[in-house]
C-alpha positions as CSV (number, residue, x, y, z in Angstrom):
1,M,237.2,-154.6,-78.9
2,V,237.5,-152.7,-82.0
3,D,241.0,-152.3,-83.5
4,L,241.1,-148.5,-84.2
5,A,244.7,-148.8,-85.7
6,G,243.5,-151.1,-88.3
7,I,240.6,-149.0,-89.2
8,L,242.9,-146.0,-89.3
9,I,245.3,-147.7,-91.4
10,S,242.7,-149.1,-93.8
11,S,241.0,-145.5,-94.3
12,I,244.4,-144.0,-94.9
13,A,245.3,-146.7,-97.6
14,A,241.8,-146.1,-99.2
15,L,242.1,-142.4,-99.3
16,A,245.7,-142.6,-100.9
17,T,244.5,-145.1,-103.4
18,G,241.6,-142.7,-104.4
19,L,244.0,-139.8,-104.7
20,A,246.5,-141.8,-106.6
21,L,243.7,-142.9,-109.2
22,Q,242.4,-139.2,-109.3
23,G,245.9,-138.0,-110.1
24,F,246.5,-140.7,-113.0
25,G,243.0,-139.5,-114.6
26,L,241.1,-142.8,-113.8
27,G,238.5,-141.0,-111.8
28,G,236.9,-137.6,-111.5
29,L,235.0,-135.3,-114.0
30,S,235.7,-135.6,-117.6
31,S,235.9,-132.4,-119.8
32,E,233.6,-134.0,-122.6
33,P,230.0,-134.8,-122.2
34,Q,228.9,-138.4,-121.3
35,K,227.1,-140.4,-123.8
36,T,224.2,-142.5,-122.9
37,P,224.7,-146.2,-123.1
38,Y,221.5,-146.5,-125.3
39,L,222.0,-147.7,-128.9
40,G,225.7,-147.4,-128.8
41,G,225.8,-143.8,-127.4
42,S,223.3,-142.1,-129.4
43,D,220.4,-140.1,-127.6
44,P,217.1,-142.1,-127.0
45,K,214.0,-140.8,-128.8
46,V,211.8,-141.4,-125.8
47,H,212.1,-141.6,-122.1
48,A,212.7,-145.1,-120.6
49,W,209.5,-145.2,-118.5
50,Q,207.7,-144.6,-121.6
51,R,208.5,-147.8,-123.2
52,Y,207.1,-150.1,-120.4
53,H,203.5,-150.0,-119.9
54,V,202.0,-151.3,-116.5
55,R,199.2,-153.4,-117.9
56,Y,199.5,-156.3,-115.5
57,Y,197.9,-154.6,-112.4
58,S,194.3,-155.6,-113.4
59,M,195.3,-159.1,-114.0
60,T,197.1,-159.2,-110.6
61,L,193.8,-158.0,-108.9
62,L,192.0,-160.6,-110.6
63,F,194.4,-163.2,-109.5
64,I,194.2,-162.1,-105.9
65,A,190.4,-162.4,-106.1
66,F,190.5,-165.9,-107.1
67,E,193.4,-166.6,-104.7
68,M,191.5,-165.3,-101.8
69,E,188.5,-167.3,-102.8
70,M,190.3,-170.5,-102.5
71,M,192.0,-169.7,-99.4
72,F,188.8,-169.3,-97.8
73,M,186.9,-172.1,-99.4
74,Y,189.3,-174.9,-97.8
75,P,188.8,-173.9,-94.2
76,W,185.2,-173.1,-94.9
77,A,184.4,-176.6,-96.1
78,V,185.3,-177.8,-92.7
79,V,183.4,-175.2,-90.8
80,F,180.3,-175.8,-93.2
81,L,179.8,-179.3,-91.5
82,E,179.6,-177.8,-88.1
83,E,177.6,-174.5,-88.9
84,G,175.4,-175.6,-91.5
85,V,173.0,-172.8,-93.2
86,K,174.9,-169.9,-91.4
87,A,178.4,-170.9,-93.0
88,M,176.5,-171.3,-96.5
89,V,175.0,-167.8,-96.3
90,E,178.3,-166.3,-95.2
91,M,180.0,-167.9,-98.3
92,G,177.3,-166.7,-100.7
93,M,177.9,-163.2,-99.3
94,F,181.8,-163.6,-99.9
95,L,181.3,-164.9,-103.3
96,A,178.9,-162.3,-104.3
97,I,181.5,-159.7,-103.3
98,L,184.1,-161.3,-105.4
99,S,181.7,-161.8,-108.3
100,I,181.2,-158.0,-108.4
101,G,185.2,-157.6,-108.5
102,I,185.2,-160.2,-111.5
103,L,182.4,-158.6,-113.3
104,Y,184.0,-155.1,-112.9
105,G,187.3,-156.7,-114.3
106,W,185.3,-158.3,-117.2
107,R,183.8,-154.8,-118.0
108,E,187.4,-153.3,-118.0
109,G,188.6,-156.0,-120.5
110,I,190.9,-158.0,-118.2
111,F,190.1,-161.2,-120.1
112,R,191.3,-159.7,-123.5
113,W,194.7,-160.9,-124.5
114,Q,196.6,-158.4,-126.7
């Protein structure tokens, strides 16, 4: 069972502490404007999001393409012994689709390090 008296006493203590700190000037709104912590309080020249460029998304897509290829190659090697030519054709189609994605990435310049 929940101890309602303990919850009530804790709530009153938290409220009293907050009001006491407010009365001593340790909380609440300040009359002077807040400085930003960037460069010791000076205003930043650009917004924070403009400094970080998301250039890793294309490399991530390429990694996923290679990872998916390897993830399907291992079980395919076991099935290939049982299925034969049918499994070879299916893997050829799978690799062709992945190759199109890799060629697209190459065209977009994923492999160029900057």
